[in-house]
Every structure is written in structure tokens, then in C-alpha cells.
N, C-alpha and C positions, 0 to 999 in steps of 0.2 A: 813667114809672119813668126816671129818672133815672142819666147813665152814673153817676155818683157812687155810687147806693145800691148801683149793681152791685156796683160794686164792695167797698163797704161787703158785700157779702152779703146783701143785701136785695130776690133774687130773691121773685116774689112767681109772674111770669108767665111760662114760657117758651118758644121759637119753638126754641131748639135740639131738634139730633138728640140720643140718650138719651148715644148717643158720645160726642158733645162738651159735655154741660150741666154746667155745674160745672166746666169745666175752666180752670186760668187759665195764661200763663205768666208770670207775677213770678217774673223772675228774679235771684234775689240778690247774684250778682256785678254787673251792670249797673246794678243800684238801688244800693249800695253807691259804683260809681263815679262816682256821676247828683251822691252826696249832695257826692261829694269834693270833683268841680269849681265846684259852686256855692257851697262855704267856701271853695276856694283863688279863685276867682272875686274875696269876698267881700274876704278876708282878706290874701291873698296867698297862691305852692304854696310861698313859704320855708316856712309855717306850716300847710301841710300835709304831713300822712305818707298818701301815698293807696298804699296795696297793695295794690288789689284787680284792678285791668284787668291783661289778659292781654296785653299789646300794649308792647312796647320801647318805653321812655320815658328822654330823655336827661338827667342827670344836673343839671337846668333841670324837667323833668320834662314837656319837650315830647318830641311823639310821633316815635319815628323815622323815616324814612323814606329810606334811602338814594339817595345820589348818581346811580350810574348809573340807578337806579329812575325816579328823577324825571325821568331824561334821556331815556332809553328811554321816559315817557307822552308832555311834548313832543312826542318824533319820530312820533305815530301818525299820520296821515292817515284826512281825515272815514272812508274806507270803512274804518280800520282800523278803530276804532271806533262807528262806527255799524252799520252793515250785521250781519244776523245772523246769528249761526256753522252751522256745520251741526251737528245734532244733539250726533253724538259729541264734535265741536272740529275745531280745523285741523286738517290732518296734521302741520304741519311742530310747531304744538303738540306734539299726542302725543306725536313722536321726540323733543325733547327735555324734555318733563318727564317720560319716562322716562331720558334719559340725567342724569338731574340727581338723578329718586329715585334711581336706581340707581348712578351713577357705575362705577366699574371690579367691582363686584358683584353684577349684574345674573344671576341666574338662566338654567339652563337651559332652553328650551322655548319653547309656541307664547304669544307674551302677546299679550291685549287690550287696549287702556287707553279709556276714555272721559271726558271733560272736562266737571266738574261741582263746584258753587260753593258751593268749599272743604272744607274734609276732613268740616265736615256733606254734604255731597250724598252720599257716599264710603259713609260708616257709616248712614248713611237707606235708602241702590239695596240693599248688602250684607244688609241685615234683611230689606227686603218680596222681596227677589228671591231669596234662599237661607237665611229660613227659613219654615219650613210655618205657619201661621196657626196659631198656639194652644201652640206651642213656647217654650221657651225658649231662649234670646241670653243664654253665659255668657261673663261680664266681671268686673273688676278691683274688691273692694270698695270701694281708692282710683281713683275716676272718674272723670273732666268728669261733671259732674251731669246736661249735656244729653243724652247716650246712653242717660237712662231713658228721655225727652221720644221718641228717635226707635224704640224699642224699643216701646213701650207706646199709642204713637199709632198703630202698621204693627200692632197687633192679638196683639201676642209680649208676652211675661213675662222680666222682668228675675232673672236669678240673677246672685253672687256667688261670686267663690273670695274666699280668700283670698292677697292676689299677694306680701306677704310674712308668713317664719316667725319664728318666736320671737327666732329670728340678724338676723333684718334681711336675709333676701335670698329670692331667687325662690322659691314655698311648693309644689314643688314636686307632693308630693303631696299636699296640698291639691286642687290644678288635676287632677291625675288620679281623683280621688276623683269630684269632682263632673263631669267625663268623662267618666269610668263610668260615674255613675248616671242623667246624661241621654241615652244614646247604650243605656241598655235598656230605657227609654219611645219612644228616638225614632227615628226613620232614620237623620235626618241633626243633625249642633249644627254652629251658626254660633260663632264666639270671632271678640272684641274683642281686640287686646291694645295699647292702648297699654303698651309698656316699654322706651321708648328716650325718657330723660329724663322721664318721665309724669309729666301733669297728674290729680294739686295734687302728689305728694309731692317730682318731682326724682331719683329711683330708674332707675336704667339699668340695666335686665338686660345679661350678658355674654352674650358667647357661645356658649358654655357651656350657661347658664340657656335658651338661645333654643333648644336644641339637645336639650336634655332637656324641653321641651317638644314641641317637633313627632316627636322620641322617643313620646313619651308617645300622642301621634291616631295614631303610625302601629300602634303595638301595639294602641289600643283597637279601631281600623276594619277594622286586619289579621286580629282571633280574631272579630268580629262582621259583618261586609260588610259596613259602614256606611258615610258620608262624613262629610266633616268640610271646613268650610269659616273656614281664618282670616283674620283680616283683623288687620294692623298699620299700625295710628293712626301714622303718622313725624313730627305739626303737628310736634315741638319737635327733631329728628334735627339737625336745620343749629345746634345754639346743646348737643351734648351734647361736642363734642372736636372732633379734625381731622380735616376733611371726608371721604375715604376710611375712614379710622378706625371710624368709625359707621357706614360703610354694610359693615366685615365680616360683621354679623349676617347677613345675608341672604344669608348662599354655607350657611347652615343648608335652604334652602329649594328648591333645586337638586335637581333631578332625586326628586319624588315621585311616592307611585304615583299612580293617576288617582281613584282618590276620596281624595285631598286635595286641596283647591284653596288656593291664593292668591290673597290680595288685600294689597293694598296703599293706604292712603288719603294721596295726597300730594295736599298743600298746597302753593299761594304768601303761605295768608297771611306768616304767620311768617319762615317762608327769606327770599323776596324782601320782607316789608314792603308786603304788600299787604292788608291785611288787606278795606276794604271793592273790594273786587276783586272778590271770589266767586270767586276762582276755584285753579282745582287739576284731580286724573286720580286715577280708578278703577282702576287696574291687577289687572290678573291676571294670574296663568301656572298653563301646564296643558303635564303630557308630551302629553295629549289635544287635539287639533285641534276637535273636536267639541265638547269641555267649551267654548273660548274661544267658537264657533264663537256657539254658544248664550248663554254672558254678551254678546259686543258685540250678539245680535239684542235682550233682554233688559233690556239696562241704554237700546238705543238706546227702544225700547219703556215699558221707563217713568221714564226722564226724559221723552219730550215726554209724555207724558200727567200731569207733577207738573211739570216747569220751564221746558219744551219743549227751552232751549238754554242758555246761558253765554251768559257776560260776555266781546264781543271782544276788549273790551279788554286785560286783564290775562291773554287766552293769545297777543296781539298784542306785550306787554310783554316776555310771555317768549320771542319768537325774535326779535324787536331784541337782544335781550341777549343768549343764545346766540349767534346769526351774530357780534356785533362781539366778540371775544374781546375787544378791550381792556375794556370797557365788566363784562365776567361776572367779568375781575377782578379791576377796581376793585369790583364789589358783593361779592365775595370777601376781600376784604382789608377791609372797610367791614366786612363781620360777624363776622369774627374776632375783630377789634378788642370788638367787644360780646360776642365768647363772653370775654374775658377778664373784660372788663365785671365779666357776669352773674356769675363764680366768685369777684371780690373783694369785690362783693358778699356773696355763700352765705357766704364767706369770714368775712366780718364776724360776720355773724347764724349762724353755726354754733361759732365761738369764744367768740363773747360766749355765745350759749346753756348751753355744755360748763360755762362758765367760771357760772354763777349755775344751773344744773341744770336746765335747762329741755328737757325731753323734745322732739325734733321725729323725724319718719321720714327712714330715710336718706337720706340726699340723694346726689346724684352729680353730677347737671348740670339745667339746664333754665332754667323760667321760677318755676319754685316747689315752696317751703317747705313744709310741714305740720307740724304743731304737734297729735300728739291730745290732743285734750282734749276732757270732757265740758260739756255748755253751753257750747256756741262761742256761741250767739246774743248768747247774756248777756255774755261776755268783748268781741266786736265792738261791743254794741250801749255797755257805757259805754268800750270805748276810742276812739271818735266823738267823746263827752262833752269828749277831749282833742286831737281833731282824727286821730287814728287810723283807716282806715278799713283792715280787713281782711277776710279773706269767712272769714266760718260753714258750717263743711259741717258732715253728718249727723256725725263725731268728729272734728271737728280746726277745728282754725282753717288756715287758707290765707294765704300769704304772699306775694304777686310779688316775686319778687327784680328779675322785669325790668322794675318800674314804681320800688319804690324807691333814691334815691343810695344810695353808698356811706357816704357823707354822712350821712343823717337813717337810714339802718340802725343806729347805730353809738345802743346802751340802746335797740334794738325788746326785745331777749331778755329784757332788766331790767324794762321795762313789761308782759311780758305775764305776768311772777313776779309780779308789783307787783299785778298786774290780777287775775291766778286768788286772790292770796289773798287782796284786802278780797272776795271774792267768796265766800271760804268753798269755792274747789275747787282740788283734787288731781290729776294725771297719776295 
């Protein structure tokens, strides 16, 4: 049997274990991006709209890597990029990761930090270490599709709540209903909340909405004596506005009761344009020292048994950057240029969408905008015939504001409307 025949689903004989049999990782985002790149190589970038990839691209379609990051990379010694790192990460890296993640708004309490390979590592680890086998893990209905894999591969169940209500704001009622129902049947609950510059919608919860979510958890665990672990996925936080203001929501996690553990998935991928370095930190904060001691022991053990240790280059690059105030300021300045550029690109799309009657999930900030619509795969396949590449999702089409220039953004909303009309699709 050939590999091609396997990919076509013609399996006649299997050697895989039952839990791995028939599983495939056909990521529609990377697949669409691959097609867009291949076409651009043939006919030119100027003739292709690539709204798929979750990486910052400049107005010419080139990957953005901040100047200061490039300088830090070139300054690494052989030992700094080649040596094995400690399983939990270098001490200096962990210190600077906490500082960069929280700014002036770190919640009080005992802190545990473990290096992880990008935000993905923190998502995998919170599910594996804090949800029992067979448990439901609660996430938003609008979420990065990789969440499903992190949860299912670990033998847990995906459960979603409706992220936004009919008014287009955080749906506290549905959040509470799901938390209550889960805790009726489980001793604890794991929640992953990508509530700031959400992927795929660009919605950002207000501080008040974050507070409401925490208040709901406090009430639910107080009434039944159970436990809650809430992980904030802040992958796109640094593109949600002014540096310190984007971090104000962390104050809602201050002085939580001992049966609520706050965890943060902090990644260098977007914040420092270090996508391929696979570097980040999983940070836990609790009022109980024993909870953090347990966190560090569990993360050391499960990291060792999964990826062993993380990329020395990525960690040492952050150390170099944070020890050089001038370098750090240059990165922050360049990052702010792209925050403005994202707002300008999104502004073009939303203004034109409003004009042509195209509905979109309320966008506040970040890399993506989502158009809620059925038959998204048909829409995207049709658009590809016109050299426009977007990402089909379960209930909508995702537009990567981060990778489409302001110039190319003009007319995109109208093109979506025209395509939907041609296919007989209504929102």
C-alpha cells in the first residue's frame, strides 16, 4: 500500500493502535496557506490575497521579524543556541517571561513558571495535568481549531459555551450554565479562555467581563466545594492595544480562593515574531504554595515525558532582549507600528462590510475577523478561483487581518458578499 492510497482513505490493513487509527491532521489553515504561497510564486504576490496565515506580514506580503529580534538571534553564542536547556527553562527566561506577560499587573500569590514550546504547549499541559480522563474541558464556541486536538488526544471531551450573546458581548449566562452543569458531574473543571484578541474573531473581553467570569467561578466552586482551573490564552494580547492597558484584566485573578487556579499561556510567537522558535511559558499563580509546588512537579514530569525540554535559542533571545533596554524599546516601538497597521486594515474591512451589509463577529483587536456564515468551505473554494485565500471554519470564514495589506483589504468584503450571493448563501 502506498502513502497516497492511505491519504485517499483506502486503508486495507492497519498497524496503528485503536486510539490513533484513522486520525489525520489535515490543517485547513496550513493547507490554504500552502496553496496561496504556491500560486503567488507562480503569478506574483501582488495578484494573490493570502488571508490565511496567522503571522504578521508586511504590505508586500513578507514575514515580519522585528529588528531587535533579528539582532538578538545573531548575538547568541554557540552554547546559547545549542546546549540542552533545563526542563522547566532557564531561570532568567522564566523571570523575564513573567515580567513581559503581566507588566505592572501580575496577580499576587505564589508563582510557578515552566517553559513550553509556544502557547500550544501550555494548552496541552493544562488539559493533561488538570482534567481527569473523560472530563469535559470548557472552551468558547469561537476558538482556534487546534484546541479540539489538544483536548481529544488527551482523552478528554470538548465542551463549548456560546462566547457572545445576541448583543455581541460576553455571554455570562451561557458560561455560568455550562460551568454549573459540568461541576454537577465532575469534581473539577478546566476552562481555556482566549478572551483577548480572540482567534478567530478579534473580540476582546472587557475587564468587567473577565471579572464576571471569575465571579461565576467563585460562586460555583464555593457552593459545591469543587475546584476550577482557568487558563487565559494570551497569544495575541500584545496586539490588543496599549501595552499596560491590555494587561489590566489580570487584576481580576488577584487573591483567588485556593480551589481556583489561574494559569496563563504566554507565547513569544506573536509578541516577539518568534513563530518557529517554539518558545513560551506556562505560568500559574495561587495563594497556596503547595499548589504551585505541585504545578512545577507535574509540569516537569509531563514535559520530560513529552518534548523533554524547550528551544534554548528562543529562551536566550528573550533574555538578550530584556537585558538590553534599548533593544526592548525598539521592539516595543516596532510592534506598536503593526498594532496601528492591524487597526487600519481591520478598519477598511469592517467599514466596507457595514456598507455592503456583510455581518461579522464584533471585532475589537487582533489578527483575525470572522464572518459568520454556513457552507464556509464552498465560499472559500470559490474565492480561491479568484486568487483569494481565506480559512473556512465550522460556522464562518476567517479573514487574517495580520496577513492582508490595507490595499488588498479594499473590496474584500464586497467580494465575500458577491460570492455568497452567487452560491445562494444567506447569513
